[in-house]
C-alpha positions as CSV (number, residue, x, y, z in Angstrom):
1,M,2.3,-2.0,18.5
2,L,5.0,0.6,18.8
3,R,3.5,4.1,19.2
4,I,5.1,7.4,18.4
5,S,4.1,11.0,19.4
6,S,0.9,12.2,17.8
7,L,0.6,15.3,15.8
8,L,-2.2,17.6,16.7
9,L,-3.5,19.3,13.5
10,A,-5.1,22.6,13.2
11,T,-8.7,21.7,14.1
12,G,-7.8,18.9,16.4
13,L,-9.6,16.4,14.2
14,F,-6.8,14.0,13.4
15,S,-4.0,12.5,15.5
16,C,-1.3,10.2,14.1
17,S,1.0,7.5,15.2
18,S,2.7,4.5,13.7
19,H,3.6,0.9,14.3
20,S,6.3,-1.7,13.5
21,N,5.0,-5.2,13.9
22,A,5.7,-7.0,10.6
23,K,2.6,-8.3,8.9
24,A,2.6,-11.8,7.6
25,S,3.0,-12.2,3.9
26,S,0.3,-14.0,1.9
27,E,0.3,-17.7,1.1
28,D,3.3,-18.5,-1.1
29,K,2.2,-19.8,-4.5
30,I,4.1,-21.3,-7.4
31,P,4.6,-18.6,-10.2
32,V,3.7,-19.2,-13.8
33,E,7.0,-20.4,-15.4
34,N,6.4,-20.0,-19.1
35,I,5.7,-16.3,-19.7
36,V,7.1,-14.9,-23.0
37,P,7.7,-11.3,-21.8
38,T,7.1,-8.2,-24.0
39,K,9.8,-5.6,-24.5
40,D,8.4,-3.3,-21.8
41,Q,8.2,-6.2,-19.4
42,K,11.9,-7.1,-20.0
43,D,12.9,-3.5,-19.7
44,R,11.0,-3.1,-16.5
45,R,12.6,-6.2,-15.1
46,I,16.1,-5.0,-16.0
47,Q,15.4,-1.7,-14.2
48,S,14.0,-3.4,-11.1
49,E,16.8,-5.9,-10.9
50,A,19.4,-3.1,-11.1
51,Y,17.7,-1.4,-8.2
52,C,17.8,-4.7,-6.2
53,K,21.4,-5.4,-6.9
54,A,22.4,-1.8,-5.9
55,H,20.9,-2.5,-2.5
56,G,22.3,-6.0,-2.1
57,I,18.9,-7.7,-2.7
58,P,18.9,-11.1,-4.5
59,V,16.9,-11.4,-7.7
60,Y,14.7,-14.1,-9.1
61,T,16.6,-15.9,-11.8
62,N,14.0,-17.6,-14.0
63,P,13.9,-15.4,-17.1
64,N,10.4,-16.6,-18.0
65,S,8.6,-16.0,-14.8
66,L,7.7,-13.2,-12.2
67,F,6.3,-10.4,-14.3
68,V,3.6,-7.8,-13.9
69,D,1.4,-7.3,-17.0
70,S,2.6,-5.3,-20.0
71,E,1.3,-1.8,-20.5
72,A,-0.8,-3.1,-23.4
73,E,-2.5,-5.8,-21.2
74,A,-2.7,-4.2,-17.8
75,S,-5.8,-2.7,-16.3
76,F,-5.8,0.1,-13.8
77,R,-8.0,1.7,-11.2
78,T,-9.5,5.0,-12.1
79,K,-8.6,8.2,-10.3
80,D,-11.9,8.3,-8.5
81,E,-11.4,4.7,-7.3
82,V,-8.0,5.6,-5.9
83,V,-9.2,8.8,-4.3
84,D,-12.0,6.8,-2.5
85,R,-9.6,4.2,-1.4
86,A,-7.2,6.8,0.0
87,L,-9.9,8.4,2.1
88,A,-11.1,5.0,3.4
89,L,-7.6,4.0,4.3
90,C,-7.0,7.2,6.2
91,Y,-10.2,6.7,8.2
92,I,-9.3,3.1,9.0
93,G,-5.8,4.1,10.1
94,L,-7.1,6.8,12.4
95,K,-9.6,4.4,14.0
96,S,-6.7,2.0,14.7
97,E,-5.2,4.6,17.0
98,G,-8.3,5.1,19.0
99,L,-9.3,8.4,17.7
100,E,-12.5,9.5,19.5
101,Q,-15.7,8.5,17.8
102,R,-17.0,12.1,17.5
103,Y,-13.9,12.9,15.3
104,L,-14.4,9.8,13.3
105,A,-18.0,10.7,12.8
106,K,-17.0,14.2,11.6
107,M,-14.6,12.7,9.1
108,D,-17.3,10.3,7.9
109,A,-19.7,13.2,7.4
110,D,-17.1,15.4,5.7
111,F,-15.6,12.8,3.4
112,H,-18.6,10.4,3.0
113,I,-16.4,7.6,4.3
114,S,-19.1,4.9,5.0
115,S,-19.9,4.5,1.3
116,K,-16.2,4.0,0.5
117,L,-15.5,1.2,3.0
118,T,-15.2,-2.4,2.0
119,P,-17.2,-5.1,3.8
120,T,-14.2,-6.0,6.0
121,E,-13.6,-2.3,6.7
122,Q,-17.3,-1.7,7.6
123,G,-17.1,-4.5,10.1
124,Y,-14.0,-2.9,11.7
125,A,-15.5,0.6,11.6
126,R,-18.6,-0.6,13.5
127,A,-16.6,-2.6,16.1
128,K,-16.8,-1.0,19.5
129,R,-14.1,-3.2,20.9
130,P,-11.8,-4.3,18.1
131,T,-9.1,-6.8,18.9
132,E,-5.5,-5.9,19.1
133,Q,-4.9,-7.8,15.9
134,Q,-7.6,-5.9,14.1
135,K,-6.1,-2.6,15.3
136,T,-2.6,-3.7,14.2
137,D,-3.8,-4.7,10.8
138,A,-5.7,-1.5,10.4
139,G,-2.7,0.6,11.5
140,W,-0.6,-1.0,8.7
141,R,-3.1,0.5,6.2
142,Y,-1.3,3.8,6.6
143,E,1.4,2.3,4.4
144,S,-1.2,1.6,1.8
145,L,-2.5,5.1,2.1
146,H,1.0,6.3,1.4
147,V,1.0,4.3,-1.9
148,M,-2.4,5.8,-2.9
149,L,-1.1,9.3,-2.2
150,W,1.9,8.6,-4.4
151,A,-0.3,7.2,-7.1
152,L,-2.4,10.4,-7.0
153,S,0.8,12.6,-7.1
154,F,0.4,14.0,-3.6
155,V,3.6,12.2,-2.6
156,D,6.6,12.8,-4.9
157,T,8.5,9.5,-4.5
158,L,8.3,6.2,-2.7
159,S,11.4,6.0,-0.6
160,Y,13.4,2.8,0.0
161,P,11.1,0.5,2.0
162,D,13.3,0.0,5.1
163,R,11.1,2.1,7.3
164,M,7.6,3.3,7.8
165,C,6.1,6.3,6.1
166,N,5.6,9.7,7.8
167,V,2.0,9.2,8.9
168,A,1.4,12.7,10.2
169,S,2.4,14.3,6.8
170,D,0.2,11.9,4.9
171,V,-2.8,12.5,7.1
172,K,-2.3,16.2,6.9
173,I,-2.6,16.1,3.1
174,I,-6.2,14.9,3.5
175,H,-7.0,16.9,6.6
176,D,-6.2,20.2,4.9
177,L,-8.5,19.7,2.0
178,S,-12.2,19.1,1.4
179,E,-13.2,15.9,-0.4
180,N,-13.9,17.8,-3.6
181,D,-10.6,19.7,-3.4
182,F,-8.7,16.4,-2.7
183,R,-10.4,14.8,-5.7
184,E,-9.7,17.8,-8.0
185,K,-6.1,18.2,-7.0
186,A,-5.4,14.5,-7.5
187,K,-3.5,13.5,-10.7
188,L,-3.3,9.8,-11.4
189,R,0.2,8.8,-12.4
190,S,1.0,7.2,-15.8
191,K,0.6,3.5,-16.5
192,K,4.4,3.2,-16.8
193,E,5.0,4.8,-13.5
194,I,2.6,2.5,-11.7
195,L,3.8,-0.6,-13.5
196,D,7.4,0.3,-12.7
197,Q,6.7,0.4,-9.0
198,A,4.5,-2.7,-9.2
199,D,7.3,-4.7,-10.8
200,L,9.8,-3.5,-8.3
201,I,7.7,-4.3,-5.2
202,L,6.9,-7.7,-6.6
203,R,10.6,-8.5,-6.7
204,L,11.3,-7.0,-3.3
205,N,8.5,-9.1,-1.8
206,W,9.9,-12.1,-3.5
207,A,13.2,-11.4,-1.8
208,C,11.6,-11.1,1.6
209,T,9.6,-14.3,1.1
210,N,12.7,-16.1,-0.1
211,A,14.6,-15.0,3.0
212,R,11.8,-16.0,5.3
213,M,11.6,-19.5,3.7
214,K,15.3,-19.8,4.3
215,Q,15.0,-18.4,7.8
216,K,17.3,-15.6,7.0
217,P,17.1,-11.8,7.7
218,N,15.4,-9.7,5.2
219,P,17.9,-8.6,2.6
220,G,18.9,-5.0,2.2
221,N,17.4,-4.2,5.6
222,L,13.9,-4.2,4.0
223,D,10.9,-3.8,6.3
224,Q,8.8,-6.8,5.5
225,G,5.6,-5.1,6.7
226,V,6.1,-2.0,4.5
227,V,7.0,-4.2,1.5
228,F,3.9,-6.3,2.0
229,E,1.6,-3.3,2.2
230,R,3.1,-1.8,-0.9
231,H,2.8,-5.0,-2.9
232,Y,-0.8,-5.4,-1.7
233,S,-1.6,-1.8,-2.8
234,F,0.0,-2.0,-6.2
235,N,-1.7,-5.3,-6.9
236,W,-5.0,-3.5,-6.2
237,L,-4.0,-0.6,-8.4
238,I,-3.2,-2.8,-11.4
239,K,-6.3,-5.0,-10.8
240,Y,-4.1,-8.1,-10.3
241,M,-6.3,-11.2,-10.9
242,G,-9.4,-8.9,-10.9
243,Q,-9.3,-8.9,-7.1
244,E,-11.1,-6.3,-5.0
245,W,-9.5,-4.8,-1.9
246,D,-10.5,-7.3,0.7
247,D,-9.4,-10.2,-1.5
248,V,-6.0,-9.0,-2.8
249,T,-3.2,-11.5,-2.8
250,T,0.5,-10.9,-3.0
251,D,1.7,-13.9,-4.9
252,T,5.4,-14.2,-5.6
């Protein structure tokens, strides 16, 4: 895991670093080939493909496949669900860096983290000697935290996914607020905004998967790990296949 300099925040509670090992994509699955897209699905695809072409990224050519749900059919996480997920992901990321247990315990107490962790996260949180793979996987969850902060309007835009997010800035957003203040200030983005990004990241992950299968470099200098985490996060946000966090898949 590549480590960068940590940022010491005002109270000394949190320290932040990052990582760069690409995370493996989920199992490739054959997409449904006979979708009759709605107008908003077509418009969203056109917009995403224009973005891809502008960055030299190939697009999936079957016109009746590879869509996220339409606005009329899609389901979304509530603001409180996204807030809880962001807080849990921040905690998991900090543990991945080896933050002292007393600081983790303080964050748990201040933000009621234990009740927000999934079964897999609970196992990691309790592990006194997590494996290097566990720490690497947990460290990548900072990218998922970044998506949650965007969905809650704390982050203005999701930049082109060719590099990792600014971990220190993201953690500081949470560090500087109480749990109640964080929840009150959060503003969940519109269905259209979330679906637009879900559609785009679906196509970017398809392009990375396609390149990997052909043993070629990722197109457009995409960071496969960042793309994967964003796709995972957006699939959770739109309740893809009704899957909960530990079971999310990133089918392309």
